[in-house]
N, C-alpha and C positions, 0 to 999 in steps of 0.2 A: 502415421497413417493407421486408422482403425479399419477393420474389415468385418462384415457381417455376411453370413450365408443364409439365403432364403430362397424360396421358390416364388414364382409369380404366374399370373395368367395374362396372356396377351389378348386384348379385345379383338373383335371381328375386323375392325378397320386397320389393325396391326400398327396403331400409332400410340396406344396407351398400354402401359404395363401396370398391373395391380399386384403389389407384393402381398404374399400371404403372411409375412411377418413384418410389422411396421418398423421403420428405421428408428434407431434409438435417438435420444436428444442430440441434435447436432447444431452447430452454429449456423446462422443464416448465411445464405450464399449458395454457390454452385456445389453440387455433389458429383463426384466422379462415379459413374456406374459402369461396371463391366458385365456384360450379359454373355452367359455361356449356354448354348443350346445343346441339349442331349437328344439324340434320336429316340423317338418313341413311335411305336407302331400305331398307325391310325386305323381303327377298325372300319371296315366298309359299312356304309349306311344301308341298312335294309329296312324298307318301309312295308309294313303289313297294312295295306289299305282296308282290307276287310275288318281287321281288328280296330282300325282307326274309326271307320264308319260305325261299327258296333258301339264303340265308346262314345261317339257323338250322340247316337240315338239313346244311349243309357243316360247320359248327362242332360240331354234336352229331349225328353220323351214327347213333348208337345210340338216339336219342330215340324214344319210342313215337309212332307215327303214328295219332292218334285222329281219329275223325270228330267233328264238332261235338256230336252227340248224346252220344257217349261222354265227351267233355270236360266237357259240362254236367252229366252224371250224376255225374261225379267231384267237381265243384265243389259240387253240391247234396248230396252224400253219399247219392245214390241216391233222394232225395226229389223227387217231381215236384209242381209247383204244382197 
């Protein structure tokens, strides 16, 4: 038996594992994989909406500046509940 140590990234759907180091040449067929999870702290997600809006307007300076009411009217197609 040969062994290789690598790290990988699990996709959002938690069904696919992408290895950071490719597997070496192996014969065709099934490969036995043992996955070891190490606890890693997950930083809390902090969103700065003011900075995000500022970045949006810097990247798209010609974008229309709508109010929430105008934006919702456009999404609803002018229909109000």
